[in-house]
Each structure stands twice: as C-alpha cells, then as structure tokens.
N, C-alpha and C positions, 0 to 999 in steps of 0.2 A: 185291432180287428181288421182283417183284410177283406175287402169287397171284391168279388170276382164278377166280371161282366161278360156277357155273350152278345155278339153282334149277329142277329138273325136276319138274313136277307129274305125278301119276298113277304108273303102274307100267311105264313104257317101259324095256325092258332096256338096260343100259349100252352093249352092243355095237351097238345100233341108233341111237345118238345120233351126229349129224354134228358131231364136234369138229374145229376147226382144229388142225393139228399144232403141237407145241412149247409148248403152254400146259397149265398144271396146273388141273384142275377139281375142285371140291368138290361132291359129290353128297350132299345131305342125306338122312338116314334118314327113312323114312316114319313118321308119327306112329302110336303104338300106339293101337289101338281101346280106347275106354272107354265102356261103357254106363252112363248115369246113370238110376237109377230115382227119379223125382221123386214123393215121397209126396203124396197129396192126400186130405183137406184138409191144409193147412199155413198157417203165417203168421197174420196178423191175425185175431182173433176179433171178435165184435160189440162186446164190452165195451171192448176196446182201441181199436177204430175210433171208438167213441162218445167215449171220453176224449180222443183226439187232436182229434176234431172240436170238442169243447167248448173246448179251448185255442185252436184256430185261429179259431173263430167269435167267441170273446171278444176276441181280438186285432183281428179285423176290425171288430167293433162298438164296442169301447171304446178301441182303440189300445194301443200299448205304453207302459209295461210292464204285463204281467199276471203276477201272482205265482202260483207253483204250489208247494204244500207237498209235498215229496218228488218223486221222479221220477214223472211222470204215468203212465208204464209203464216196465217194466224193459228199456230198450233205448237204448244210447248214441247210435246213429244218429238215432233219433226225438227224443231229448232235445236233442241238439245242433242238429237242424233247427229245433225249436221255439224254442230259445234264440236262434238267428240271426234269428228273426222277431220277437223281443221278449219272450219268456217268461223270467221270472226264477225260478229254482228255489231253494228254501230248505228247510232241515231243519225249522225250527219257526216258528210265527207270530211269535215275538219278534223275528225278523230282518226283519219287514215293517214299514215305517213307516206311520204313520196318515195316509196320503195319499189314501184313498178309492178306490184302485185295486182292481180285481177280484182275488180270491184263489180259487184252484181247489184242491180236494182230489183226491188221486190216485185212480186206478181201484181201488187195493187196499183202500180204505176207511180210516176213521179212528176212533179212540175217541170216545165221546160228548163227552169233555172238550174236544176240539178245536173243534167248531162252537160249543160253549158259550162258550169263550174268545173266539171270533171275534164272537159276539153281544155279549159284554160290551164289546168294543172297537169295536162298531158297524161291523164290517167288512162289505163286500159280498162274500159268498162264494158259490161255485157248487160243488156236490158232483158230482164225476165218478166216484163209486164205481160199479163194475160192478153192474147190477141183480141179477146172480146172487150176488154177494157180499152185497148188501143183503138178499137172501132168507135167507141164513144168519144174518145179524144178527137178523132178525125171528123166525126159528125159536128162536134162543137166548133172546130176550126172552120168547117164548111159554112155553118150558119153565120159565124162571125164575119167571114169573108163576104157573105151575101148581105151584110148590114143588119142582121137580126140580133136582138137582145136574147140571150140564152137564159132559160130558167132550168136549173138543175134540181131534180128531186133526189135527195139523198140525206145521209146522216152527217151532221156537222162534226168536223174533226176526224172523220174516218179517212185513212190514208188514200183510198180510192177517190174520195171526193176532193181531197186536197190536191191530188194529182190532176184530176180533170179540170178543176178551177184554175190550176196553175198552167194550163195550156194556153191561156189567153190573158190579156192585160187586166189589171184590177178593175172591177166594175162591169166587166163584160158578161159575167155570170152571176145570176141571183140564185141563192140556195134556198129551197123550201123543203119542208119535211111532211107537212100534213095538209089536209083539206082546209083547216082554219088559216094556214099560211097563205093560201090562194086569195082569200078574202082581204088579207092585209097587204097584198102586193101593190106596189106603185111602179108603173112602167112609163117610159117616155113616149113610146109609140106602140099602141095596141095592135097595129097592123103589121108590125115587123118583130114577131116573137117566135121563138122555137124552144122546145124542151128536150132535155136528155135525162136519163136516170142512171143512178148507181146500178151496178149489175147484180147486186146481192140483196135487193129489197124484197119485202112481202109483195107477192103478185097481186093479192086482193087489195091491200092498202094503196099500192101504187096506182092500180086501176081507178080507185076512187079519186085520188089526187088528179090524175090525168083527166078524168071526166069533169072535175070541177074547173080545171084549166080551160077545157074546150068550151064549157058553158060560158065562162067569164070572157074568154078571148077566142071566138070562133075561127079566127084566121091563123091561129097558132100552128106552127109546123112541128111535126113529130118525126121520130126516126123512121127510116124505110123499113127497118125490122126492129122489133122490140129490143130494148137495151138490156132488160133483165135476162141474164144468161140462161142457156138451156139447162145447166146443172141446177141452178137455184130453182127454176120452174119445176123440173122433174122431182127434185127432192121434196119440195113443198106438196106437190101432187101425191107423192107416195105416202107422206104423212097423213094427208086428207083421207086416203084410201083405208087407213087402219085406225085413225083416231077414235071413231065412234065405237069400235070393237074393243078398245083398250080401257082398262081401269087406271092405268098409269103408263107413262111414256118417258123414255130416256133418250136424250139427244147427246151424243158424244161430240164435244167441241169446246173451243176456248171461249172465255168470257168476252174477249175482244173480237170474236168472229161474228160479223154481221149475219152471214147466211145461217150460222148455227142458232143464233138467237131468234131469227125469224122462224125457224122450225119449231121452237118451243111455243112461240106465239100462235103459229098455225094449228098446232095440236090443241091448244087451249080454246081456240076459236072454232074448232070443228069437232067438239064433243069429248075431249079428254082434258079436264081441268087439272088433273094431277100430272103435269109435265115438268121436267127439270133438265137443266143443262149440266153435264158432268164432263170433267177433263179426263179422269182416270177411274177405273173400277174401284180402286182403293178408297176413293172419296165417298162412295155410296153408303148411305145409312140404310141398311136393309130393313130396319124397323119401319121405315116409311112405307114399305110395300106390304105391311101386314094386311091380310085379307084380299090382296090382289091376286086374281086368277089369270088375267091376261095382261101382259106387259108388252108395250110397243118399244121398238129399239131402232134407232137410226143414227146417222153420223153426218155432220156438216161436211162441206166440200173440201175442207182442209184437214180432215181427220182420217188417219189411215185405218185399214181393216183390223190391224192388231189391237186397236182400242175396243172395237166391237167384240173381238175374240176374248179379251180380258173380262168383259162384262158377262158373256155367256159362261165362261169358266167359273166366275164367281157365283153366278146364279145356280149353276149345277152343284156347287158345294152346299147349297142351302135348300134347293128345290128339286123336284123331279121335273126336269125341263122338257117341254115339247116344243121343238123349234119349227116354225113355219115361215117361209119367206113369201112375201106378197110383192110381186114384181108388176109394175105398171107399164114399163117400157125398157127396151134394151138401149144402152148407150154405146156408141162406137166412134165417138169424137176423139181425135188425136191432133196435137199441134206439134209441128217440127221445132227442134231446138235450133238456135242460131248456127249459121254455117261455120263459124269459127270453131265450134265445138263438135260439129257433125263428123269432121274428118277423123 
C-alpha cells in the first residue's frame, strides 16, 4: 500500500483542499510559534577578538606551525578552527621543540615564570593576554610594591587566577571565592590590604564579597576602576534584561568558560530557572523546550556568532521563529594587536 502525502503551507482549511478521491493524505501540523529574545551585547569581546587575531596573523606572517600555550580562548569551535589552520596547542612550554617557531600565550594571562622560561630558551613568544587582565596584574604588582597583602576574588584553578597569582611571590596573594571565605580569612596586617578580582566573575556575587571585605577590613584598598571587564558586565546585564520574559534560556559557551557559566547563573537568579549552557546546536535536546513560548539566547565572550546562528537555524526547523533582539548598550571597544604583527 502506498501512502501519498501533501504538504500544505499556510492555514487553508482541510475541507477546502481539492483532493483526488481514493488517496490517503498526510497533512502536517503547523509549527508552534517560538519567540527568541536575542540578548545584546553577546559573543566575542575585544580581548577574545584580539587573541584570535594574534594567532591568525602569526600563522599568516610566519606560517604553520604556531604554538599556543593553553587554549587561546575557552571555546572548542574556535580552538579547532585555529588548529585546522596550523596552530598547535600545548599545556606547557616543555612540549614545544626548540625550532624557533612562534609561541603565543593565551588571553587569560600567564604567571611571570612562563615568559621567563621562554626567554631562557630563547623562544620567540607573543603575549595575547587580554589588556584588561594585564591591568589586574599591574594593580596587584602596585599593591605589593606598596607593602599590601593582596586578596584576589576568583575561581581556584582558572587560568586567569593562576596567571594573576603568578605575578607575585608565593604567599603574596590570598585567593577567596565567597562571602563565607571572608569570615575565614587570616591576615597579618589588617591596615595593609588590597583586593583584586578575576575579570569574568558574577557582578552581583562579587559585589557581595567586596562588601563583606569592606565591612571586615574598612581600610582595604580596591582597584581604581572595577576589575570585572566591560564585556562580562554588559553580557550579564543583557541576560538580566530578558530573563524574566523567558521560559527557557540558552547560553552558547564552553563548560570551562567562566563568563559563560556566570550567564547561566545570572539567568537563573533573575527569573529564568530553565537555563542551560550549550557548546553546539547539535547538542540541544529540543524536547526540553516542550511548552516553551519564549526562549532567551545569548553567548559567552569567547563564543562566535556562528554558534548563535546554528541555534536559530535549528530552532526554525522545529518552530515558527519570531526573532527579537534586545540590546541594552552598544560596544565599540577594540584592542590593538602587538606591533610585531601589525606591520
């Protein structure tokens, strides 16, 4: 028995269709409407864009291979794309042969011991550390020079935290993560303290930790300008602007991306309990969105626009998508690449 189907677009009533007699027709159900609120700003920040440019320009100028210590940014799609062009990613300098090829340090920053080791081996290295991370490094050095104990608010083990703590001798920096950690602090001199923060933290959580530090140590010195970077702040604010309007929210980003994970937390803390982190559209279980009429969509600062486009395309295959961008601010920040690559 052969079943013959008809795809009927629009909303034409079944009784008005001119069907030949004796045939069985399958009339597909109309797609459910889905409004996607696209948060803006989202995706690449200036520091990430600069770091990727550095690798691409080095490959163009010097050819492959170009070695990169750690992931240049925390995004598998970006890393695999650069690997396909000839970038070789390593965990430590010991893995790199003495062949004179360029070596690039990631956007997260590195301890001072790393470039020192590279100099000892006469390596040609290029530092892709985000300028806003470098700003935190200089702050920590200034406080240390002025005789202050430094308290760093950040996530243990994150490359940025490792790099910041590695700017100073062991013991010069105390790492804390939460308000509870403040109560457990033991410091030698309460009148000579300063704090810095990782650049990709939750704005709200960090404000609470800073407030607790100020109460416990009124003389503590802070940064001249907030350490949490503009991109982290803007992306979290954009999620706050849409979270209460959404029944579910997707953050495009990597599991090891601090700023992407913070966006999921922000969504859940501001009215959208159903928030999830996704690396690629192919990973999405669309059954999870059953009954969802409004979906929020954003991307961490190391996730490219193509990943957002993938989700929108996948959604349109399943829903009648209504796309609405909610922009809270325009970003026009850019960072120059190192002079050795600019020519």
